[in-house]
N, CA, C and O of each residue as an XYZ file, in Angstrom:
824
protein
N     -27.235     13.731     57.115
C     -27.012     13.427     55.712
C     -28.069     14.295     55.171
O     -29.153     14.470     55.726
N     -27.649     14.910     53.899
C     -28.800     15.779     53.259
C     -29.914     15.066     53.035
O     -29.785     13.855     52.853
N     -31.312     15.708     53.000
C     -32.342     15.116     52.371
C     -32.347     15.024     50.898
O     -31.942     16.005     50.274
N     -32.817     13.803     50.152
C     -32.747     14.021     48.767
C     -33.736     14.572     48.337
O     -34.800     14.224     48.849
N     -33.770     15.560     47.318
C     -34.848     16.160     46.581
C     -35.417     15.556     45.242
O     -34.800     15.458     44.182
N     -36.444     15.249     45.445
C     -37.122     14.885     44.128
C     -37.768     15.923     43.209
O     -38.487     16.805     43.680
N     -37.474     15.806     41.690
C     -38.153     16.966     41.055
C     -39.113     16.273     40.087
O     -38.775     15.130     39.783
N     -40.063     16.663     39.630
C     -40.898     16.261     38.511
C     -40.815     17.142     37.443
O     -41.048     18.348     37.521
N     -40.435     16.451     36.303
C     -39.997     17.312     35.222
C     -41.683     17.359     34.305
O     -42.369     16.368     34.053
N     -41.964     18.588     34.008
C     -43.149     18.850     33.147
C     -42.831     18.779     31.778
O     -41.898     19.335     31.198
N     -43.999     17.784     31.162
C     -43.997     17.921     29.658
C     -43.849     19.403     29.144
O     -44.412     20.319     29.743
N     -43.013     19.639     27.925
C     -43.002     20.752     27.341
C     -44.074     20.765     26.376
O     -44.335     19.680     25.856
N     -44.841     21.912     25.985
C     -45.983     22.056     25.213
C     -45.322     22.252     23.803
O     -44.665     23.246     23.495
N     -45.567     21.228     23.022
C     -44.973     21.279     21.709
C     -46.161     21.722     20.688
O     -45.737     22.301     19.688
N     -47.345     21.581     20.749
C     -48.415     21.649     19.872
C     -49.409     22.285     20.652
O     -49.653     22.043     21.834
N     -50.103     23.313     19.747
C     -51.321     24.141     20.220
C     -52.407     23.751     19.289
O     -52.078     23.763     18.103
N     -53.692     23.392     19.573
C     -54.798     22.781     18.809
C     -55.914     23.803     19.287
O     -56.249     23.966     20.460
N     -56.436     24.467     18.178
C     -57.843     25.127     18.307
C     -58.778     24.280     17.651
O     -58.473     23.724     16.596
N     -59.973     24.124     18.224
C     -61.140     23.382     18.179
C     -62.368     23.958     18.008
O     -62.806     24.615     18.953
N     -63.156     23.836     16.809
C     -64.565     24.523     16.961
C     -65.526     23.596     16.016
O     -65.060     22.751     15.252
N     -66.794     23.831     16.149
C     -67.739     23.129     15.555
C     -68.696     24.102     14.911
O     -68.930     25.238     15.323
N     -69.308     23.422     13.673
C     -70.354     24.372     13.222
C     -71.602     23.020     12.637
O     -71.483     21.852     12.267
N     -72.579     23.830     12.794
C     -73.719     22.777     12.378
C     -74.441     22.056     13.522
O     -75.024     20.973     13.474
N     -74.257     23.010     14.712
C     -74.882     22.115     16.053
C     -76.462     22.175     15.628
O     -77.099     21.122     15.616
N     -77.175     23.580     15.234
C     -78.459     23.613     15.030
C     -79.233     23.484     14.045
O     -80.432     23.512     14.322
N     -78.892     23.324     12.764
C     -79.710     22.893     11.658
C     -80.589     21.789     11.647
O     -80.368     20.862     12.426
N     -81.621     21.748     10.823
C     -82.562     20.529     10.774
C     -81.838     19.457      9.840
O     -82.261     18.301      9.830
N     -80.855     19.797      9.133
C     -80.447     18.808      8.067
C     -79.067     18.874      7.835
O     -78.462     19.938      7.966
N     -78.569     17.933      7.535
C     -76.926     17.950      7.186
C     -76.177     17.585      8.483
O     -76.740     17.436      9.568
N     -74.888     17.460      8.274
C     -73.891     17.070      9.365
C     -73.661     18.126     10.466
O     -73.961     19.314     10.354
N     -73.124     17.584     11.482
C     -72.316     18.476     12.322
C     -70.833     18.354     12.185
O     -70.236     17.286     12.315
N     -70.236     19.566     11.900
C     -68.670     19.085     11.540
C     -67.741     19.843     12.439
O     -67.880     21.044     12.676
N     -66.759     19.069     12.945
C     -65.882     19.749     13.562
C     -64.363     19.993     13.109
O     -63.911     19.219     12.265
N     -63.678     20.846     13.528
C     -62.173     20.848     13.074
C     -61.278     21.090     14.069
O     -61.608     22.006     14.822
N     -60.144     20.496     14.328
C     -59.053     20.525     15.053
C     -57.855     21.016     14.384
O     -57.202     20.187     13.750
N     -57.425     22.316     14.422
C     -56.398     22.871     13.729
C     -55.121     23.178     14.598
O     -55.140     24.019     15.497
N     -54.093     22.491     14.289
C     -52.616     22.404     15.034
C     -51.765     23.151     14.431
O     -51.622     23.194     13.209
N     -51.065     23.867     15.351
C     -49.796     24.554     14.845
C     -48.684     24.070     15.964
O     -49.047     23.389     16.923
N     -47.367     24.444     15.791
C     -46.368     24.115     16.700
C     -46.443     25.309     17.753
O     -47.098     26.312     17.471
N     -45.765     25.196     18.974
C     -45.946     26.240     19.807
C     -45.212     27.292     19.449
O     -45.536     28.330     20.025
N     -44.027     27.401     18.426
C     -43.542     28.457     18.074
C     -44.197     29.032     16.949
O     -43.639     29.897     16.275
N     -45.193     28.670     16.732
C     -45.667     29.275     15.411
C     -46.151     30.689     15.661
O     -46.759     31.103     16.649
N     -45.754     31.372     14.548
C     -46.204     33.041     14.500
C     -47.515     33.425     14.579
O     -48.032     33.565     13.470
N     -48.141     33.616     15.401
C     -49.535     33.941     15.775
C     -49.933     34.861     15.047
O     -51.041     34.765     14.520
N     -49.124     35.979     14.842
C     -49.235     37.169     13.607
C     -49.966     36.550     12.397
O     -50.959     37.147     11.980
N     -49.641     35.619     11.905
C     -50.030     34.882     10.771
C     -51.577     35.213     10.759
O     -52.063     35.823      9.807
N     -52.428     34.754     11.955
C     -53.598     34.915     11.853
C     -54.322     36.516     11.974
O     -55.492     36.669     12.323
N     -53.533     37.486     11.670
C     -54.046     38.762     12.250
C     -55.303     39.375     11.132
O     -55.148     39.561      9.925
N     -56.318     39.569     11.783
C     -57.643     39.644     10.996
C     -58.297     38.682     10.785
O     -59.270     38.970     10.089
N     -58.232     37.430     11.106
C     -59.281     36.356     11.016
C     -60.341     36.692     12.401
O     -59.974     37.272     13.423
N     -61.493     36.254     12.175
C     -62.572     36.352     12.906
C     -63.446     35.049     12.884
O     -63.387     34.167     12.028
N     -64.047     35.079     13.685
C     -65.193     34.081     13.822
C     -65.964     33.784     12.555
O     -66.537     34.768     12.088
N     -66.108     32.641     11.892
C     -66.475     32.361     10.473
C     -67.674     32.880     10.339
O     -67.830     33.394      9.231
N     -68.783     32.958     11.194
C     -70.043     33.501     10.913
C     -69.912     35.200     10.790
O     -70.815     35.892     10.317
N     -68.854     35.645     11.211
C     -68.836     36.935     10.845
C     -67.834     37.515      9.801
O     -67.434     38.680      9.809
N     -67.440     36.447      8.802
C     -66.814     36.711      7.821
C     -67.659     36.545      6.631
O     -68.685     35.876      6.756
N     -67.396     37.011      5.608
C     -68.388     36.801      4.129
C     -67.927     35.462      3.596
O     -66.863     34.999      4.008
N     -68.539     34.913      2.850
C     -68.139     33.578      2.219
C     -67.121     33.611      1.315
O     -66.651     32.555      0.890
N     -66.637     34.870      0.892
C     -65.472     35.162      0.130
C     -64.183     35.020      0.927
O     -63.191     34.364      0.609
N     -64.423     35.932      2.285
C     -63.239     35.894      3.013
C     -62.885     34.478      3.850
O     -61.796     34.070      4.254
N     -64.242     33.882      3.955
C     -63.740     32.216      4.467
C     -62.952     31.678      3.652
O     -61.941     31.135      4.096
N     -63.237     31.692      2.117
C     -62.800     31.013      1.320
C     -61.020     31.587      1.138
O     -60.050     30.830      1.104
N     -60.985     32.849      1.057
C     -59.548     33.269      1.178
C     -58.646     32.782      2.350
O     -57.458     32.486      2.215
N     -59.440     32.725      3.674
C     -58.765     31.884      4.572
C     -58.397     30.781      4.772
O     -57.380     30.484      5.400
N     -59.390     29.812      4.125
C     -59.256     28.631      3.753
C     -57.932     28.299      2.831
O     -57.063     27.452      3.039
N     -58.037     29.086      1.921
C     -56.945     28.976      0.771
C     -55.588     29.180      1.577
O     -54.649     28.396      1.436
N     -55.544     30.119      2.307
C     -54.377     30.583      3.103
C     -54.039     29.337      4.024
O     -52.879     28.930      3.960
N     -54.770     28.795      4.729
C     -54.639     27.640      5.609
C     -54.007     26.288      4.849
O     -53.166     25.525      5.324
N     -54.616     26.207      3.603
C     -54.201     24.974      2.599
C     -52.804     25.041      2.167
O     -52.128     24.027      1.991
N     -52.293     26.437      1.967
C     -51.055     26.855      1.644
C     -50.120     26.442      2.852
O     -49.228     25.605      2.714
N     -50.358     27.022      3.924
C     -49.624     26.810      5.342
C     -49.613     25.211      5.467
O     -48.588     24.666      5.875
N     -50.728     24.462      5.125
C     -50.609     22.935      5.434
C     -49.807     22.498      4.485
O     -48.954     21.765      4.986
N     -49.674     22.620      3.242
C     -49.002     22.146      2.057
C     -47.416     22.342      2.560
O     -46.538     21.480      2.512
N     -47.287     23.793      3.083
C     -45.693     24.061      3.510
C     -45.474     23.515      4.781
O     -44.518     23.943      5.428
N     -46.303     22.513      5.322
C     -45.870     21.675      6.701
C     -45.850     22.696      7.818
O     -45.192     22.437      8.825
N     -46.556     23.903      7.720
C     -46.541     24.896      8.988
C     -47.690     24.579      9.823
O     -47.704     24.840     11.026
N     -48.766     23.955      9.136
C     -50.092     23.566      9.965
C     -50.613     22.380      9.633
O     -50.245     21.768      8.630
N     -51.549     21.935     10.478
C     -52.234     20.588     10.332
C     -53.774     20.762     10.671
O     -54.160     21.522     11.559
N     -54.473     20.128     10.024
C     -55.980     20.059     10.738
C     -56.547     18.663     10.354
O     -56.171     17.946      9.427
N     -57.384     18.462     11.124
C     -58.281     17.137     10.882
C     -59.894     17.864     10.922
O     -60.202     18.750     11.719
N     -60.701     17.354     10.019
C     -62.020     17.577      9.909
C     -62.876     16.470      9.853
O     -62.912     15.777      8.836
N     -63.778     16.153     11.129
C     -64.813     15.041     11.018
C     -66.222     15.905     11.137
O     -66.487     17.025     11.574
N     -67.105     14.693     10.453
C     -68.410     15.124     10.308
C     -69.212     13.998     11.070
O     -68.711     12.885     11.230
N     -70.500     14.325     11.547
C     -71.290     13.579     11.849
C     -72.658     13.600     11.368
O     -73.338     14.614     11.527
N     -73.211     12.367     10.680
C     -74.389     12.652      9.829
C     -75.608     12.959     10.413
O     -75.576     13.005     11.643
N     -76.791     13.205      9.824
C     -78.041     13.176     10.724
C     -78.361     11.866     11.309
O     -78.838     11.861     12.444
N     -78.163     10.741     10.686
C     -78.474      9.399     11.531
C     -77.677      9.511     12.407
O     -78.226      9.318     13.492
N     -76.259      9.810     12.527
C     -75.374      9.634     13.666
C     -76.125     10.416     14.879
O     -76.298      9.855     15.961
N     -76.558     11.740     14.632
C     -77.063     12.645     15.239
C     -78.273     12.034     16.055
O     -78.399     12.035     17.280
N     -79.107     11.530     15.141
C     -80.495     10.888     15.680
C     -80.321      9.758     16.640
O     -81.108      9.428     17.527
N     -79.078      9.168     16.310
C     -78.727      7.720     17.124
C     -78.164      8.351     18.519
O     -78.737      8.149     19.589
N     -77.155      9.021     18.414
C     -76.503      9.653     19.709
C     -76.852     10.726     20.468
O     -76.587     10.836     21.665
N     -77.557     11.678     19.674
C     -77.896     12.934     20.228
C     -77.015     13.722     19.788
O     -75.991     13.146     19.422
N     -77.023     15.050     19.662
C     -76.242     15.958     19.105
C     -74.898     16.015     20.165
O     -73.731     16.092     19.781
N     -75.255     15.970     21.304
C     -73.690     16.346     22.321
C     -73.007     14.838     21.806
O     -71.894     14.869     21.282
N     -73.569     13.809     21.943
C     -72.649     12.705     21.781
C     -71.924     12.580     20.417
O     -70.777     12.146     20.314
N     -72.732     13.020     19.318
C     -72.219     12.932     18.053
C     -71.021     13.978     18.181
O     -69.924     13.545     17.831
N     -71.080     15.333     18.647
C     -69.695     16.284     18.789
C     -69.007     15.458     19.654
O     -68.018     14.975     19.103
N     -69.141     15.146     20.691
C     -68.293     14.105     21.544
C     -67.389     13.417     20.818
O     -66.191     13.702     20.847
N     -67.894     12.425     20.085
C     -67.034     11.406     19.366
C     -66.510     11.935     18.177
O     -65.489     11.387     17.763
N     -67.095     13.131     17.352
C     -66.041     13.474     16.462
C     -65.183     14.423     16.852
O     -64.225     14.661     16.117
N     -65.343     15.124     18.032
C     -64.110     16.027     18.596
C     -62.939     14.864     18.829
O     -61.866     14.950     18.230
N     -63.206     13.857     19.675
C     -62.364     12.836     19.849
C     -61.566     12.152     18.622
O     -60.392     11.783     18.641
N     -62.336     12.085     17.723
C     -61.802     11.429     16.263
C     -60.753     12.513     15.841
O     -59.590     12.224     15.561
N     -61.193     13.618     15.822
C     -60.347     14.807     15.395
C     -59.044     14.836     15.829
O     -58.085     14.878     15.059
N     -58.948     14.811     17.280
C     -57.589     14.827     17.818
C     -56.632     13.528     17.665
O     -55.411     13.611     17.531
N     -57.392     12.269     17.706
C     -56.591     11.238     17.320
C     -56.146     11.116     16.124
O     -55.126     10.474     15.874
N     -56.888     11.743     15.191
C     -56.531     11.751     13.847
C     -55.129     12.581     13.662
O     -54.302     12.204     12.832
N     -54.951     13.522     14.334
C     -53.774     14.447     14.270
C     -52.594     13.586     15.033
O     -51.439     13.834     14.686
N     -52.774     12.759     15.878
C     -51.722     11.862     16.275
C     -50.710     12.593     17.343
O     -49.514     12.351     17.508
N     -51.470     13.484     17.971
C     -50.278     14.414     18.857
C     -50.123     13.782     20.537
O     -51.068     13.228     21.099
N     -49.411     13.887     20.877
C     -48.915     13.476     22.292
C     -49.842     14.655     23.345
O     -49.737     15.867     23.533
N     -50.564     13.814     23.762
C     -51.859     14.621     24.821
C     -51.105     15.413     25.971
O     -51.544     16.467     26.430
N     -49.938     14.815     26.393
C     -49.357     15.367     27.446
C     -48.612     16.651     27.061
O     -48.481     17.483     27.959
N     -48.092     16.935     25.821
C     -47.435     18.003     25.163
C     -48.010     18.855     24.214
O     -47.351     19.536     23.428
N     -49.605     18.817     24.294
C     -50.457     19.464     23.506
C     -51.372     20.394     24.502
O     -51.779     20.012     25.599
N     -51.650     21.824     23.859
C     -52.376     22.597     24.392
C     -53.457     22.786     23.571
O     -53.377     23.234     22.427
N     -54.916     22.309     24.374
C     -56.059     22.257     23.554
C     -56.881     23.400     24.026
O     -57.319     23.538     25.169
N     -57.076     24.375     22.804
C     -58.143     25.607     22.994
C     -59.400     25.139     22.375
O     -59.429     24.786     21.196
N     -60.355     25.129     23.080
C     -61.867     24.833     22.531
C     -62.916     26.018     22.751
O     -62.825     26.795     23.701
N     -64.007     26.088     21.702
C     -64.845     27.098     21.870
C     -66.146     26.488     22.750
O     -66.496     25.311     22.835
N     -66.737     27.662     23.368
C     -68.003     27.261     23.934
C     -68.177     26.271     24.976
O     -67.669     26.539     26.064
N     -68.779     25.213     24.853
C     -68.952     24.278     25.868
C     -68.171     23.099     25.468
O     -68.564     22.085     26.045
N     -67.230     22.919     24.695
C     -66.504     21.940     24.060
C     -65.403     21.230     25.147
O     -64.724     21.867     25.953
N     -65.396     20.015     25.002
C     -64.461     19.522     26.085
C     -63.472     18.457     25.270
O     -64.056     17.722     24.474
N     -62.467     18.351     25.355
C     -61.437     17.512     24.914
C     -61.399     16.156     26.035
O     -61.526     16.219     27.258
N     -61.194     14.997     25.230
C     -60.885     13.883     26.115
C     -60.028     14.260     27.333
O     -59.308     15.258     27.313
N     -60.131     13.340     28.526
C     -59.414     13.754     29.678
C     -57.665     13.608     29.661
O     -56.854     14.050     30.475
N     -57.473     12.914     28.567
C     -55.917     12.650     28.513
C     -55.457     13.983     28.158
O     -54.332     14.303     28.544
N     -56.208     14.885     27.422
C     -55.718     16.094     27.154
C     -55.736     17.169     28.341
O     -56.555     18.074     28.500
N     -54.588     16.833     29.164
C     -54.853     17.480     30.633
C     -54.435     19.009     30.487
O     -54.572     19.746     31.464
N     -53.946     19.485     29.332
C     -53.577     20.974     28.895
C     -54.802     21.525     27.995
O     -54.674     21.781     26.798
N     -55.967     21.672     28.697
C     -57.314     22.246     27.729
C     -57.799     23.174     28.418
O     -57.711     23.242     29.644
N     -58.461     24.127     27.555
C     -59.340     25.108     28.162
C     -60.283     25.614     27.113
O     -60.126     25.854     25.915
N     -61.388     25.711     27.984
C     -62.694     26.008     27.018
C     -63.059     27.549     27.108
O     -63.127     28.062     28.225
N     -63.298     28.315     25.955
C     -63.450     29.872     26.085
C     -64.882     30.158     25.615
O     -65.219     29.688     24.528
N     -65.671     30.812     26.256
C     -66.936     31.155     25.876
C     -66.553     32.379     24.582
O     -65.829     33.361     24.750
N     -67.263     31.992     23.287
C     -67.105     32.799     22.443
C     -65.469     32.717     22.148
O     -64.760     33.714     22.005
N     -65.062     31.508     22.092
C     -63.625     31.442     21.845
C     -63.187     31.669     20.270
O     -62.066     31.982     19.867
N     -64.471     31.407     19.428
C     -64.125     31.679     17.883
C     -63.979     33.180     17.595
O     -63.591     33.660     16.531
N     -64.369     33.891     18.764
C     -64.087     35.522     18.385
C     -62.825     35.901     19.258
O     -62.262     36.926     18.871
N     -62.289     35.301     20.318
C     -61.325     35.459     20.953
C     -59.989     35.052     20.714
O     -59.047     35.780     21.027
N     -59.805     33.705     20.069
C     -58.740     32.983     20.015
C     -58.340     32.639     18.690
O     -58.847     31.541     18.460
N     -57.606     33.074     17.587
C     -57.358     33.197     16.229
C     -57.470     31.832     15.870
O     -58.257     31.517     14.977
N     -56.660     30.825     16.557
C     -56.488     29.461     16.331
C     -57.951     28.771     16.152
O     -58.286     28.190     15.119
N     -58.720     28.906     17.222
C     -60.157     28.576     17.223
C     -60.909     29.234     15.947
O     -61.609     28.523     15.225
N     -60.773     30.339     15.747
C     -61.383     31.209     14.430
C     -61.107     30.330     13.254
O     -61.975     29.940     12.473
N     -59.609     29.997     13.173
C     -59.197     29.210     12.007
C     -60.125     27.766     11.745
O     -60.714     27.439     10.715
N     -60.013     26.879     13.332
C     -60.744     25.762     13.046
C     -62.626     25.933     12.508
O     -63.346     25.173     11.861
N     -62.889     27.316     13.160
C     -64.353     27.533     12.623
C     -64.406     27.770     11.275
O     -65.348     27.215     10.709
N     -63.577     28.517     10.499
C     -63.481     28.794      9.232
C     -63.434     27.482      8.352
O     -64.223     27.277      7.429
N     -62.339     26.540      8.767
C     -62.176     25.324      7.972
C     -63.278     24.529      8.388
O     -63.191     23.512      7.699
N     -64.143     24.442      9.040
C     -64.970     23.582      9.500
C     -66.157     23.886      8.615
O     -66.687     23.099      7.831
N     -66.593     25.482      8.916
C     -67.700     25.875      7.884
C     -67.625     25.743      6.371
O     -68.538     25.360      5.639
N     -66.444     26.103      6.024
C     -66.168     26.058      4.392
C     -66.077     24.542      4.084
O     -66.276     24.248      2.905
N     -65.808     23.523      4.952
C     -65.918     22.220      4.605
C     -67.506     21.691      4.647
O     -67.940     21.022      3.709
N     -68.215     21.981      5.621
C     -69.601     21.861      5.778
C     -70.505     22.481      4.624
O     -71.277     21.795      3.953
N     -70.339     23.762      4.475
C     -71.064     24.559      3.536
C     -70.614     23.916      2.215
O     -71.547     23.858      1.413
N     -69.554     23.459      1.794
C     -69.360     22.821      0.472
C     -70.090     21.397      0.273
O     -70.419     21.056     -0.863
N     -70.318     20.640      1.290
C     -71.241     19.518      1.307
C     -72.560     19.659      1.410
O     -73.323     18.719      1.187
N     -72.996     20.948      1.789
C     -74.457     21.343      1.905
C     -74.586     21.870      0.516
O     -75.753     22.001      0.148
N     -73.682     22.197     -0.323
C     -74.053     22.784     -1.816
C     -74.139     21.625     -2.671
O     -74.911     21.565     -3.629
N     -73.252     20.593     -2.285
C     -73.359     19.292     -3.075
C     -74.950     18.750     -2.894
O     -75.641     18.258     -3.787
N     -75.335     18.981     -1.487
C     -76.667     18.279     -1.225
C     -77.880     19.024     -2.003
O     -78.877     18.460     -2.455
N     -77.602     20.332     -2.060
C     -78.646     20.957     -2.871
C     -78.820     20.562     -4.238
O     -79.952     20.626     -4.718
N     -77.955     20.203     -4.861
C     -77.864     19.619     -6.334
C     -78.509     18.227     -6.226
O     -79.240     17.846     -7.140
N     -78.261     17.402     -5.090
C     -78.970     16.033     -5.041
C     -80.385     16.093     -4.598
O     -81.137     15.187     -4.959
N     -80.872     17.141     -3.792
C     -82.448     17.609     -3.225
C     -82.433     18.930     -3.813
O     -82.227     19.882     -3.061
N     -82.627     19.135     -5.083
C     -82.968     20.691     -5.329
C     -84.158     21.313     -4.672
O     -84.076     22.495     -4.338
N     -85.161     20.696     -4.472
C     -86.356     21.117     -4.039
C     -86.204     21.703     -2.648
O     -87.240     22.252     -2.272
N     -85.295     21.737     -1.860
C     -85.023     22.166     -0.712
C     -84.132     23.431     -0.393
O     -84.283     23.940      0.718
N     -83.427     23.858     -1.065
C     -82.756     25.117     -1.073
C     -81.614     25.371     -0.096
O     -81.379     26.409      0.523
N     -80.794     23.942     -0.078
C     -79.855     23.885      0.928
C     -78.676     24.873      0.693
O     -77.940     25.401      1.526
N     -78.694     24.983     -0.684
C     -77.417     26.300     -0.993
C     -77.638     27.683     -0.461
O     -76.823     28.605     -0.494
N     -78.965     27.705      0.081
C     -79.253     29.185      0.521
C     -79.034     28.889      2.019
O     -78.131     29.464      2.626
N     -79.845     28.005      2.620
C     -79.740     28.143      4.245
C     -78.605     26.979      4.721
O     -77.991     27.168      5.771
N     -78.431     26.158      4.170
C     -77.265     25.060      4.641
C     -77.955     24.239      5.664
O     -77.339     23.689      6.577
N     -79.246     24.159      5.506
C     -80.120     23.068      6.542
C     -80.648     23.878      7.697
O     -81.261     23.201      8.523
N     -80.556     25.156      7.951
C     -80.823     25.779      8.881
C     -82.740     25.774      8.898
O     -83.440     25.614      7.897
N     -83.048     25.911      9.772
C     -84.976     25.980      9.953
C     -85.276     27.401      9.563
O     -85.917     28.123     10.327
N     -84.772     27.890      8.229
C     -85.536     29.005      7.734
C     -87.100     28.729      7.162
O     -87.612     27.617      7.030
N     -87.651     29.874      6.895
C     -89.123     29.625      6.617
C     -89.159     28.969      5.214
O     -90.029     28.132      4.975
N     -88.365     29.272      4.399
C     -88.038     28.442      2.953
C     -87.736     27.169      3.236
O     -88.192     26.350      2.439
N     -87.057     26.721      4.199
C     -86.692     25.401      4.513
C     -87.992     24.618      4.973
O     -88.303     23.512      4.531
N     -88.675     25.299      5.868
C     -89.890     24.473      6.614
C     -90.613     24.337      5.683
O     -91.180     23.249      5.584
N     -90.863     25.370      4.668
C     -92.151     25.184      3.531
C     -91.731     24.266      2.700
O     -92.616     23.764      2.009
N     -90.366     23.780      2.502
C     -90.159     22.886      1.481
C     -90.139     21.399      2.326
O     -90.169     20.322      1.730
N     -90.100     21.486      3.401
C     -90.199     20.002      4.281
C     -91.728     19.676      4.122
O     -92.258     18.583      3.924
N     -92.306     20.947      4.266
C     -93.818     20.495      4.490
C     -94.521     20.096      3.087
O     -95.497     19.352      2.994
N     -93.963     20.618      2.198
C     -94.224     20.278      0.883
C     -94.052     18.914      0.085
O     -94.837     18.354     -0.681
N     -92.369     18.443      0.640
C     -91.931     17.355     -0.078
C     -91.451     16.387      0.870
O     -90.887     15.369      0.466
N     -91.641     16.634      2.225
C     -91.389     15.580      3.279
C     -89.753     15.696      3.510
O     -89.070     16.555      2.952
N     -89.315     14.854      4.276
C     -87.835     14.841      4.740
C     -87.150     13.968      3.935
O     -87.675     12.955      3.471
N     -85.796     14.355      3.700
C     -85.096     13.647      2.907
C     -83.893     12.803      3.789
O     -83.862     13.208      4.951
N     -82.953     11.785      3.520
C     -82.407     11.316      4.412
C     -81.272     12.010      5.139
O     -80.694     11.467      6.081
N     -80.944     13.282      4.667
C     -80.266     14.007      5.546
C     -80.755     14.947      6.368
O     -80.113     15.965      6.629
N     -82.034     14.678      6.895
C     -82.669     15.396      7.661
C     -82.731     15.013      8.908
O     -83.089     13.845      9.055
N     -82.440     15.767     10.108
C     -82.401     15.206     11.445
C     -83.911     14.801     11.939
O     -84.698     15.743     12.033
N     -84.306     13.720     12.209
C     -85.623     13.308     12.766
C     -85.928     13.864     14.054
O     -87.005     14.336     14.421
N     -84.664     13.734     14.812
C     -84.686     14.151     16.247
C     -84.963     15.626     16.518
O     -85.288     16.046     17.629
N     -84.817     16.371     15.448
C     -85.096     17.891     15.344
C     -86.105     18.471     14.919
O     -86.265     19.688     15.014
N     -87.023     17.578     14.328
C     -88.260     18.092     13.481
C     -89.335     18.213     14.559
O     -90.204     19.079     14.455
N     -89.296     17.314     15.654
C     -90.685     17.337     16.566
C     -91.262     18.810     16.940
O     -90.627     19.723     17.467
N     -92.305     18.811     16.630
C     -93.201     19.899     16.800
C     -92.998     20.862     15.881
O     -93.674     21.870     16.084
N     -92.262     20.893     14.896
C     -91.953     21.913     13.956
C     -93.068     21.890     12.772
O     -93.410     22.904     12.164
N     -93.544     20.694     12.551
C     -94.435     20.533     11.200
C     -95.643     20.027     11.615
O     -96.531     19.799     10.795
């Protein structure tokens, strides 16, 4: 009697997601994550010329963001952006805030974890349900889909900080986006902290 052979069917990868975060290090403002999703058969040549958001000018970032919006409107791309406030960062720590924001980004996209390939930058990790995940050191420089997520996250966060600059004009948020520049530290020394400052990041600085 022939031995019965059992086979296990592997799930087909239907979607690829690139994930990056911006705003890990500032003294003020949120940390912002983006999960950018395309189908597995998406023409990756569309991303030709994109780079890590930190290496693109503000004008180029806006141009790529507009292209991504057009692709989303055409149904060729999806993304989710989630931020965690200074208060949430103080409560949960920056690592905890990033972890929960990342999980929310993926949940919002509503993709089947078993059929999704997740590509992440730096030290980021997706929830364990996403068995097809890989983290890349300097992924925002090497993986175009991560670069796109980086651009979307940065344009979103920078826009928020520009609004905060109008709300708190003494701090120059439109210039440094909350990072610990000499101008920013001098403003904090003169005026104190705002509700969008990360108290847990201020120890020993003032």
